[in-house]
N, C-alpha and C positions, 0 to 999 in steps of 0.2 A: 655815519662812520667818520671818526676823526681823521684829519690829514696826517701825513707821515711825520711832519715836524712836531706837531702837538702830541701825537701819539708817542713819539720818542721821549718827550719830556715826561709823559704820564708813566711810561714803563720805568724810566730811570728813577723817578721819585718813589716808586713802590717796590722795586726789586733791586737788590744790591749783591755785590760779590760775584762769585763765579756763576751764580744762577741768573744774573741780570739778563733780561730779555733784550732783544733788539728788533727794530723794524725790518722785516724781510722784504716787504713791498709796501706800496701805498695802502694796501687793503689787508695785510696779514702781519701777525706778530710771532716771532720765532723764539723758542726756548733756547737759552744759551747753554743748557746742559745736554739736551738730546736732539736739538734742532727741529723738534716737532713744531708745526705752525698752527696758529689760531687766528680766527677772524676778528676776535675782540680781546682787548687787554684783560677784561675780567676773566675770560676763559683761560688766558695764560696764567693769571695769578692763581686760579684754582688748580691748574695743572702743576704749578711749581711746588704745591704742597705734597705731591706724590714723591718729589725728591727730598724735601725737607722733613716730611713726616708730621708737619704742623696740622693740628686738628682744633681750630679755634671755636667750633660750634659744639656747645655742650647741652645735653638733654637735662632739663631740670628735674625730671622724674627719676631717672636712674643713673645720671652722671656720665652716660656713654658719650664719647666725643666723636666728631665727624669733621672731615676736611672740607666738606661743601654744605652750604645751607640747605640745598635741595635734599641731600641725604638725611639731614636732621628732620626736615619736614615729613619725609616719608616714614622715618622711624617713629615720629610722634604718633602716627596713626596706629602703631601697635599698642599704644597706651589708650588712645581715645576710641579705638575700634572703628574709626571713620573709614568708609569704603566708597570714595567718590566716583569710581569708574564702574559702569554697569554694562554687562553684555546685552546687546539688543536681541540676541537670539533666545537666551534662556533666563535673562534678568539676574544672573549671578553677579555679585559685586566684588570689587577688588580694591585694595588699598593703594596699588601702584598702577600706572599706565602700562608698564612692562608686563605686569601680571595679567592684565586684560588682553594685551596683544598675544601673549603666549597661549592663554586660554582660547582665543579665537581660532587657533589652529586645530582645536578639537572639533570645531564645526566645519572648517574649510578643508581639513585633511592635509593641510600644507605641512611638509616635512623638509625644511630648507637645509638641514645639516646632514651631510653625507659622510659615511666612513670611507676613507680611501682604500682600506684593506679589503672590505667585503661588500661595499656599496649599500649597506643598510642605512636607512634614513631615519632621522629623528626630528621631532618638532621643537625640542629644547636643546640648546647648546650644551648644557650641563649633562644631559643624557648621552650625548655623543662623546663627551670627554670621558664619562664613566665607562662607556662601551669600548672605547679605544684601549682602555687598560685591560680588557679581556684579551686583546692581542699582545700587548706589551708585558702583561703580567704585573704591572706596577700596582702596588697597594700603599699609597702614601699616607693613609690615615691609621694611626696606631692607638689601640685602647690602652690607657695608662694603668688600668686595673690588671689586665691579663696579657697585655702585649699582642693580642690578636690584631691582625692588620686587615684593612678594608680598602676597596677601590674607590668608594665615594664617601663623602662626609655624612650623607643621609644614612648610609648603612652603619657607620660608626655610631651615630646618634641613636639609631634604633637599638643597636647592640648594647649601648650603655644602660638602657632600661632593664636589661637582664641583671645588671649589678645593683642598680638602685631600687628595682622592684616597682618603679613608677608605672602606673596604669591610668593615664589622664583621661581616657575616653570611656564613658559609661553608657551602657544601653538603657534607654528610657523605659523599655518594656520590662526587663528583668533585673536591672541594676548590675549586671555583670560588667566587669571592667577589663579594658584592653590597653596594651602598651602602644598600639598603632591604630591610627584612624582606619586604615585599610582592613584590619582585623574586625573592627567594629562594623564597618559597612557590610562585610561578608557575613558576620553574625546576624545582622538585621534581616537578612534574607531568610533565616530560619523562622523568623516571626511572620514575615510577609508571604513566605512560600514562593517568592519570585525566583524564576530561573531565566535570566535574560539572555543566556548564551545557548543558541540552538545549532545542532549539527545539521548541515545541509544534506548529508547523505541519508541519515536515518531519522531525522527530526528529534532525536533525543535532546533534552534540555539540561543545562547545567547552571549552577549558581555562580561559578567562578570561571573566568576565561582560561586559566591554566588547566582546569579540568577538561574543558572542551578541547584544548590543544592536545592533551594527553590522549583523550578519546579518539581524536582524528587519526592517530597512529594505528588504531585497530582497523581502519579502512585503508590507509596508505601502506601499512606494513613497515613503516619507517622504524628503524632501530638505531638511534643516533649514539647510544652509549655502549662503548666497547671495552671489554675486559682486556687489560694489557698482559695478563698472565696466559690466557687461553684463547683470546680473540672472540669469545662468545659475545653476542650483541643483545642489547636490551632496549625496549621501547621507553622504559621509565628509568630515571636516575635511581630511584629507590630499589628497583630490581637489580641494578648493577651493584649497589652498596651491599645488599643482602648476599648477592652471589660472591662478592669479594671475600666474605667471611668463610666461604668454603675453602679458600686458599690460605687465609691467615689463621683460621681456627678460632677467631675471636668470638666470644660469647658474652656480650655486654649486658644481657638481661638475666637477672638472678631471682629465683623464687624465694620469697621471704620465709616461707614455711619450711622448706626442706633444703634450701641453698642450691638446688639444681640450676645450672646455668643454661642459657639458650642463646642462639645466634639471632633469632627473630623475635620481635615483640609479640607478634601474633601467636607464636608457639608458646611463649610464656603465658599469655592470656588463656589459651586452650588448656595448658597444664594446670593453671590455678583452679580450674573447674573440677579437677580430680580431687582437690582439697575441699572445695565448697559444695560439690555435688550439684552445682548449677547446670541445668539443661535448658537453655533458652530457645532452642529450635524444636518446634512441635510439628508433627505430621498432621495435616488436616484430614487425612483419610482415617487414621486409626488412633490419633492422639499420642502416639509414641513420641517421646522427647529425646533430644540429642544435645550433647555438649558442643558439637562442632557442626557448622553449616554443611561442609562436604559430606559428613555422615548422613545428614538428612537427605541430601541430594541422592546419595547412593541408595538409601532406603526407599525413596520414592519410586525407584525402578522396580521394586518388588510389587508395587501396585500397578505401574504402567506396563511392566513386562519389557521395558526398553533394555536392549543389550547392544550398546553402540560399539563394542570392541570385538573384532572378528579375527580369528586365526587364519593367516594366509596359507597355512599348510592343509588344514582340514575343514575350514569354513565354520568351525564351531564358534558360537558367539557368547560374549560375557558381558555382564552388567558393570564390571569394574576392571580397570586397567591392570591392577595388581593380580587379579585372577587370570587374566590373559597371559601375563608374564610368567606366572607360575605354571600355567598349562603348557607354554612353549617349551618348558624343560622336558616334557614327555616326548617332544620331537627331537630336541637337541641332545638329550641325555645328560644335560648339565646337572651337577649335584654340588652346589656351592657351599653347603653346610657340612663341616667335617668334625667328627668327634675327636677331641684332643686325647682321649684315653686309648682308643683302638683304631683311629684313623678311618673308621667307616664313614661314608659320605651319604648325604641325604639331599633330596631336591626341595624339601620344605623345612623351614625352621622349626615348626611344630613337631615334626617327626624326629628331629635331632633332640629336642627337649625331652620327648617321651623316651628316646633311646638312652639318654643320659641317666635316667632313673634306674636302668639296669646296672649301672656302675655305682650310683650313690645309694641305691636301696630305698630311695624316697618313695613313699606311697601317700600322696597328698589327698586322695579321695577316700573318704571314710563313710561306711554304711551307718545310717542313723538308727537302724534297727538292732544290729548286732556288733557294731563298731569294727567290723572287718575292714581292712584298708586295701586300696588298690593303686596301682601305678597310673592307670589311665581311666578317664571318665567313662569311656565306653565299657570297660570291664565292670565298673560299678553299676551301670545301667543293666547289664546282663544279670549281675548278681541280685539286683533288687527284685527280679522276677521270681526268685526263689521265695521271697517274702510275699509278693503280691499275687503269685499264681498266674500271672499274665502269660499267655501263650499266643503270640501274635502271628505265628506261622502255621498255616493250615494245609494239609494234604488234599489236593484236588481229587484224588482217587477215592479216599475213604473218610475224608473230613477229620481225620485225627489232627490234633493241634500240638505244637511244640514251642518251647520257650526259646530255642536257639535255631538259627537257620541251618547250621551244620547238622543238627539232629534231623531236621526235615529232609535234608539231602541224603543222609544215610538211609532214612526210612524209605525214600523214593526208590532206592536200589532194590528194596525188597519187592516192590511191585514189578519192577523191570525183570527180576529173577523169575517171576511166575510167567 
């Protein structure tokens, strides 16, 4: 290390004006602008460029300029692909020493950066800075295309690909392209079948960590997402977003065939099948097909006999929740469906629809034999027996048969009279 007198001459010869450095002690050199101290005059000179903005080192490949030679050398590796720093744990290579040091924390588990608000820890300073903005609400990075704001530069850069359409990451198996490396890595699991994330409670495995985290809430009962309108809580953010549409009335999904709008994408997909006739869900017992998975699940109970819904009033059991709700009206007397013509009320929507035909005169059920029309399907079935001769009701006393139950009951009175 140079002596203080010689060092003073060195500093004075290389730095002028208000930024001129001075010897702070026999071993340190001080910046005349901000009083920061350095152990070597070369370090002071490099520091002075943060004040002057000078960038004397230029990349010959892309003309980018740098204030320090070391930064230029690191940058050049982006052109040469050189990665001189290797991890001894997993042999992964890095172009910078800092990159290797940061990577090593994935092996050691070290998280030296702590949030002062919530004590969450991070292994990278940049991640802490981005996290702190979740507390402050700051979004300093703005998209020049659509003015959307972001908390981190990485989020902005990923967002920009939605405008450029850039998808630089290609799957070697199927050539599908992705805008983010993370999306490609997740996609690759569909080829390998790998599910590296396992639930410790039930051993269920998942391809993505976020899916495991969501699944864990089925065990913990955690519902971190709350509706500000009605305070209802949800375990998934998507569940909250869907629920909010019940308040706003928003229906962002529209059928291209008939323009019917829907609040949920799944509802639109189910509706589309009414146009295509697609029934992708098949019963393994009887091969009956269904357009919706819940319908298949309900149907399966006709084979298993399962009736998981029980009436608390009379203990009667039902295979579907909707049937239990309808049944409950026999106890409560509730009749929520009212005729707008005569104000008569009904406990079933189907009964209201049948009743409305007494006002409209509509007879939608037609006999294929004689073209006679009927208001109700049941009436058509009874009528068809006049053509088929079917008599399904038999008197147990004399074996006489009848086409109508009411006729059998009348006939039974004749036996009682004797």
